[in-house]
N, C-alpha and C positions, 0 to 999 in steps of 0.2 A: 505494498499499500507506501504510494506516495506522500509525499509531504504533503500538511493542509495550509493550503499561501491564506492567509489573515489578512481580509479588506485595511485598507486603510483606515478607518473609522475605528477598525473592533481594533487593531494593534493599538488606536493612539489609545482608545478607551484604555486597553488594557495598561498598558505605562504608564498612564491616569492617576487607574486604581494603584498598581504598583506602590508606585508615591508616593502618595497619599497614606500607609500603610507603614512607612519608609519611613516618612516626615513624623506621622503619630508616635511609632513604637521609640523609636531613635534621637531624633527631635531632625528639627530641620539642618542645625548648624555640624550633624555628629551625623547626616546623610551624605551620599554621593557619589553622580550618573555613572560609578562604578557597581555599586551597592543595585541600582533598579534594574543595570545585567545582567548583574546575578541573578536576580531573585529572577528572572523573566527568563535564561540564559537567553540573549539575545544581544547582537554586538553593538559595538559602538558606533559604524555609519548607520544602523536602527532604529537609535533613544534619539543622534544627532541631526536624524532626517526629519524627525517629528517636535524638536523641540533642540533651541542650540547653549541653552545651560539651563542650568538647575537653577537658572529665576525665571525663565520664561515659562521651565517648567510646574515650579511650585503657582506660579499665578492659575498656572491652569487648574493642579489641584483645586487651589481656594475657585476658579469659578465653578467647577464643579462639584466642588459639598451647598454651595450657597441656593445654585440652579435645586439639588436635589431639596432644599429645606422651603424657594420660596414656592417649588411647586407644589410641596404640599400644606403650604398655603394658601396657593395660589385656589386647588380645590376648592378647600375649607369656603374659602373667600369667596367663590363660585356660586356653592350649592349654598351660601346663605342667607336669607332674609327676613323681613321685617325691619325697622326705623333705624337708624343712625347708629345709636344706641348700643342696641341688641347686638346689631351685629359687632360694632367695636369690639364689645364685653367679650362674643366667641371667637374674635382672629386673636385677643389675646391672649386668652386661654389658654387656644389650642398651639399659641406660639409661646406658655409659657415655659416651655418644657418638661410637664411634669406627663406624660401621657402616653410613654414607652413607646417612642414614634424611632424610637431605633439610634435616639445618636449621643444617647448616652457612653456610651464608651468614645465617640469623636473629641466628646467635651471632657471625656475627667481627661483624657492625649494633652491636649488644649489646653489644660490648667496645668502641664507642665512647664517649669521656668525656661527650658534650653524650647522652646515652643512658642514665645509670651511673642513674639516677629509675627506667628503666621496667626496664633491669634485672632491679636489686633485687624491685621488683614480681614479676616474671616469676617471678621466684625461687620465692620466697614464695608464689605461687599459687603452685607448680608445688610446691614441700614440703604447705602447706593435703592436695594432688588426690592425690599418689601414697603417702603416710605410713601412711592406710590398707590400703594392696595389702602394707605388710610389716609392719604389726603383723599382719597376718589371718596374715603367711608367721612371727612373733614365735610367736604364738598356739601354731599348729602347728607350731612345734619347744619348743614351754614342756610339749608332752602327747609329742610323742618322747621327753620327755626330755634334750636339750640342749640348749635354753637355759629359761632363773629369768629372767621379771621379772612383776611383778606391774600395770608399765603396759608394753605391749606400742605402744600408740600414742603415748603418750608419747615414752618408747625410740627408735622409729620418727621422729620428729620431730626429735629431741633430734641420732640420728644424720646425718639428710638435710642438716639448714640447718646445724649446726656442720663436716659433714664439705664439704658448698658451700663457706659463705664462705672457710672454712681452703685450698679451693682455689682457686674461679674468679678468675682474673686480671684481669677485668671487673667484679668490684666491689674489686680490689684490687692496686696492682700486683709481685703476691709475686715470691723470685730462684726461680731454680730451685734452689734452694739448700733455703729453706725449704718448696717445695714437694716438691720430696721426704725431706726428714725427717720432713712429715708424713706422707705417702703409707703411709713405712717402719715408724709407729708407727700407722694408722688400725688393722689387723688387732687387733693385743693390746686397742686397744679397743678398740675391738668386743665381742672376747672376754671385757671387764673386764664390759662393760656387761649384756650377753645371759649372759653368766656360760657363756657356750658349750667347749666342749674345747678347751686350748690349741692353735693352727694351724686351727681350724676355716674364718677366715676369708684366710687364705695368699693365697687364689686372688685378693685383690685386688694383688697381686702382680703380675698380669697385663696390671694396665693403669696400672702404676702410668709416670707418663712418665722419660723417658732421664732426663734431664735434662740 
């Protein structure tokens, strides 16, 4: 039986998947392009045909992980109905990471110190991709008269990036006291930014860590 020749996209995806596992398990800085080649038993020319550098391969890994998470949330977004507040609540809780979505292992590895750079870049990519979903819901809320903002996309980017940075212990080892203090303040802060009725975002307390 002859050797199976993989299609370019299949080979590229295979390289990205292998690199992702190696970056997470060994750390990005400790992983070499040769490690990926050995893992897949491919030639140097093969890997460099698709990725000119480890940096370029990292970008592909980050995009792949971010797209997978985005597609998961996009399906939830598309399937949701109701008022803007109801849909925001549904999307926030779905994206809180407490629903066995298969990303626990990735998150655990990203919290390692040697994966800090990869972690921050992934979070930036996630904010960029997910913000338009929230912006659409903020726009819906403005039409319904429950939100008031002239810049829904920027509001979404500001809120997502701010909250992510201030609660993610993979970025900085925040104490439980710091995390709980911020979680308790977030509902009022979000309501202020969106000029939403008081209590609109109290549902966030459902996903506040126990501390």
